[in-house]
C-alpha positions in Angstrom: -28.3 -15.7 7.9 -26.4 -16.9 4.8 -24.3 -14.3 3.0 -23.0 -15.3 -0.5 -20.2 -13.5 -2.2 -20.2 -12.6 -5.9 -17.4 -11.1 -7.9 -16.2 -10.8 -11.5 -13.5 -12.6 -13.5 -11.0 -9.8 -13.0 -10.4 -10.8 -9.4 -7.5 -13.1 -10.2 -7.9 -15.7 -7.5 -7.0 -19.4 -7.9 -9.9 -21.4 -9.1 -9.6 -24.0 -6.3 -9.8 -21.1 -3.7 -12.9 -19.7 -5.4 -14.5 -23.1 -5.4 -13.6 -23.9 -1.8 -15.0 -20.6 -0.5 -18.2 -20.9 -2.6 -17.5 -17.6 -4.4 -19.6 -17.0 -7.5 -17.9 -15.3 -10.5 -19.5 -13.3 -13.3 -17.3 -13.4 -16.4 -16.5 -10.3 -18.4 -16.3 -10.5 -22.2 -13.2 -10.5 -24.5 -14.0 -9.5 -28.0 -11.6 -10.8 -30.7 -12.7 -9.9 -34.2 -16.3 -11.0 -34.6 -16.2 -13.5 -31.7 -17.0 -12.8 -28.0 -15.4 -15.0 -25.4 -16.4 -15.3 -21.7 -13.3 -14.5 -19.7 -12.0 -17.6 -17.9 -14.6 -19.8 -19.6 -14.1 -19.8 -23.4 -10.5 -18.9 -23.7 -7.4 -19.7 -21.6 -5.0 -17.0 -20.5 -2.0 -18.7 -22.1 -3.9 -18.9 -25.4 -4.9 -15.3 -25.2 -1.4 -13.9 -24.5 0.3 -16.1 -27.0 -2.0 -14.9 -29.8 -2.4 -11.3 -28.7 0.5 -9.7 -30.6 -0.7 -11.2 -33.9 -4.4 -10.4 -33.8 -5.2 -8.4 -36.9 -7.6 -6.2 -34.9 -6.8 -5.5 -31.3 -9.3 -7.1 -28.9 -11.7 -5.2 -26.8 -13.5 -6.0 -23.6 -17.1 -5.9 -22.5 -19.0 -5.8 -19.2 -21.6 -8.5 -18.3 -25.2 -7.5 -18.7 -27.8 -7.1 -15.9 -29.3 -10.4 -16.7 -26.0 -12.2 -15.9 -26.2 -10.7 -12.4 -29.9 -11.1 -11.9 -29.7 -14.8 -13.0 -26.9 -15.5 -10.6 -28.7 -13.6 -7.7 -31.7 -15.8 -8.3 -29.6 -19.0 -8.4 -28.0 -18.0 -5.0 -31.4 -17.2 -3.5 -32.7 -20.6 -4.7 -29.8 -22.2 -2.9 -30.6 -20.5 0.4 -28.8 -17.2 0.4 -30.4 -14.6 2.6 -28.0 -11.7 1.5 -25.6 -11.2 -1.3 -22.4 -9.2 -1.3 -21.2 -8.4 -4.8 -17.6 -7.1 -5.0 -16.1 -5.8 -8.3 -13.2 -4.2 -10.2 -12.8 -0.4 -9.6 -15.3 1.9 -11.3 -12.4 3.9 -12.6 -11.4 0.9 -14.8 -14.7 -0.8 -15.7 -18.4 -0.3 -15.7 -19.0 -3.7 -14.2 -19.8 -2.4 -10.7 -22.4 0.0 -12.2 -24.1 -2.9 -13.9 -24.1 -4.9 -10.7 -25.6 -1.9 -8.8 -28.4 -1.5 -11.4 -29.2 -5.2 -11.1 -29.1 -5.0 -7.3 -31.6 -2.1 -7.3 -33.9 -4.1 -9.5 -33.6 -7.3 -7.5 -36.2 -7.7 -4.8 -36.0 -11.3 -3.5 -33.3 -10.5 -1.0 -30.8 -7.7 -0.1 -27.8 -7.2 -2.4 -24.9 -5.1 -1.3 -22.6 -3.9 -4.1 -19.0 -2.9 -3.4 -16.5 -1.1 -5.6 -13.2 -2.7 -4.6 -11.3 0.4 -5.7 -8.8 -2.2 -7.0 -8.0 -4.6 -9.8 -6.7 -8.1 -10.2 -5.8 -9.8 -6.9 -6.1 -6.4 -5.2 -9.9 -7.1 -5.6 -9.3 -10.8 -5.0 -8.0 -10.2 -1.5 -11.2 -8.4 -0.6 -13.3 -11.1 -2.1 -11.4 -13.8 -0.2 -11.8 -12.0 3.1 -15.5 -11.4 2.6 -16.1 -15.1 1.7 -14.1 -16.3 4.8 -16.0 -13.9 7.1 -19.3 -14.9 5.7 -18.5 -18.6 6.2 -17.6 -17.8 9.8 -21.1 -16.3 10.3 -20.1 -12.6 10.4 -22.8 -10.0 9.5 -22.8 -7.7 6.5 -21.9 -4.6 8.5 -18.9 -6.3 10.0 -17.7 -7.6 6.7 -18.1 -4.2 5.0 -16.1 -2.5 7.7 -13.3 -5.1 7.3 -13.3 -4.5 3.5 -12.9 -0.8 4.0 -9.9 -1.4 6.2 -8.4 -3.9 3.8 -8.9 -1.6 0.8 -7.0 1.2 2.5 -4.0 -1.0 3.0 -3.9 -2.6 -0.5 -1.6 -1.6 -3.3 -1.1 -3.1 -6.8 1.6 -2.3 -9.4 3.1 -3.8 -12.5 5.9 -3.0 -14.9 5.0 -3.4 -18.6 7.4 -4.7 -21.1 6.2 -2.3 -23.8 3.9 0.7 -24.4 2.6 -1.0 -27.6 -0.6 -2.5 -26.1 -1.5 0.6 -24.2 -1.4 2.3 -27.6 -3.4 -0.4 -29.4 -6.1 -0.3 -26.8 -6.4 3.5 -27.0 -5.0 4.2 -23.5 -2.3 6.5 -24.9 -1.8 8.6 -27.9 0.5 7.8 -30.8 3.0 10.6 -30.0 3.6 9.2 -26.5 4.0 5.8 -28.0 6.7 7.0 -30.4 8.5 8.9 -27.7 8.4 5.9 -25.4 9.8 3.5 -28.0 12.6 5.9 -28.8 13.6 6.3 -25.2 13.0 2.6 -24.2 10.5 3.7 -21.6 9.0 1.0 -19.4 5.7 2.1 -17.9 4.8 1.2 -14.3 1.1 1.2 -13.5 -0.2 1.5 -10.0 -3.6 1.2 -8.2 -4.4 2.4 -4.7 -7.7 3.4 -3.1 -9.5 3.6 -6.4 -6.9 5.8 -8.0 -4.9 4.5 -11.0 -1.5 6.0 -11.5 1.5 5.6 -13.8 5.2 6.2 -13.9 7.7 6.0 -16.7 11.3 4.7 -16.2 14.0 3.9 -18.7 15.1 0.3 -19.1 13.8 -2.9 -17.5 16.4 -2.9 -14.8 15.2 0.5 -13.5 11.6 -0.7 -13.7 12.5 -3.7 -11.5 14.3 -1.5 -9.0 11.3 0.8 -8.9 9.0 -2.1 -8.1 11.3 -3.1 -5.2 11.3 0.5 -3.9 7.5 0.7 -4.0 7.3 -2.6 -2.1 9.6 -1.3 0.6 7.3 1.7 1.0 4.5 -0.8 1.9 6.3 -2.7 4.6 5.5 -4.6 6.8 3.5 -7.0 4.5 0.4 -8.9 5.5 -0.5 -10.4 2.1 1.4 -10.6 -1.1 0.6 -12.0 -4.6 2.9 -12.2 -7.5 1.2 -11.0 -10.8 2.3 -11.4 -14.4 0.9 -11.6 -17.9 2.2 -14.9 -19.3 5.6 -14.1 -17.8 5.9 -16.7 -15.1 9.7 -17.1 -15.3 10.3 -13.3 -15.2 7.9 -13.0 -12.2 9.6 -15.8 -10.3 13.0 -14.3 -10.9 11.7 -11.0 -9.5 10.3 -12.9 -6.5 13.6 -14.4 -5.6 15.1 -10.9 -5.4 12.5 -9.7 -2.9 12.2 -12.9 -0.8 13.5 -11.3 2.3 10.7 -8.7 2.3 7.8 -11.2 1.9 5.7 -12.7 4.8 6.0 -16.3 5.7 3.5 -18.7 4.2 2.0 -19.2 0.8 2.5 -16.5 -1.9 0.0 -16.6 -4.7 1.3 -16.3 -8.3 -1.4 -15.3 -10.7 -1.5 -14.9 -14.5 -3.4 -11.6 -15.0 -6.8 -11.7 -16.6 -7.0 -11.1 -20.3 -9.5 -8.3 -19.6 -6.6 -6.3 -18.2 -4.1 -8.0 -20.6 -5.8 -6.3 -23.5 -4.2 -3.1 -22.2 -0.9 -4.2 -20.7 0.1 -6.9 -23.1 2.2 -10.0 -22.4 5.4 -9.8 -20.4 4.2 -7.6 -17.6 5.0 -8.5 -14.0 4.3 -7.0 -10.6 2.4 -7.7 -7.4 -0.6 -7.0 -5.1 0.3 -6.3 -1.6 -1.5 -5.6 1.7 0.4 -3.6 4.3 0.1 -5.1 7.8 -2.0 -3.0 10.2 0.1 -1.2 12.8 -0.7 -1.3 16.5 
């Protein structure tokens, strides 16, 4: 029994970890003008965020086609996989998981299990990492799926945006709300938990930071934590120093958020993905 794990480029895991665990990544598309780029392949995150404010036409994103999944499933089967577990960004945010499901239903060489992570960024990545480690330890599909259900229920992701501008440009809010937000210096806070995206509005960056700390305190004690930012490493590290006493011992990931999400949130956002420790 050899289970191989597939995910997409929104999972925001370190490339060396992905390689070490044998995780296969299907890239989404970033469309800039007349050019389409494979996320994580054709354009760097630093390059994207640096250029984003000046693009004459706001970028859009696209899901991979069925052939991307079918080709990868075939490649894994040729290398000895007996089952495939395909874990993707929440259906509420992207159609990627639906494309993967359609490909799985068409594929007949071996069983393919498709999972909606109900998350984004490293919130998805934590599930992908766990699945790959359990598969490497010889765990069966049923046991892995049960562990993912448990992990998903304890995962929370949030980020404070520096501006409403990119939500407006991407069509995620109407122009009236953008004007009101600019006038009042509103800083949006986006959240994701159990497949449900949410948002809050606070005034000033300081209040946004305090709200992120409060949300983190609501998810104590912490099992896993990852710092997230969109080309704002210094700001994220400064925030991390203020919450150091709340964090678990050991390595803390620090990830630049995929441009697929950055299209909507823009540069300068910072936040975290956190897993609450199971009680009892």
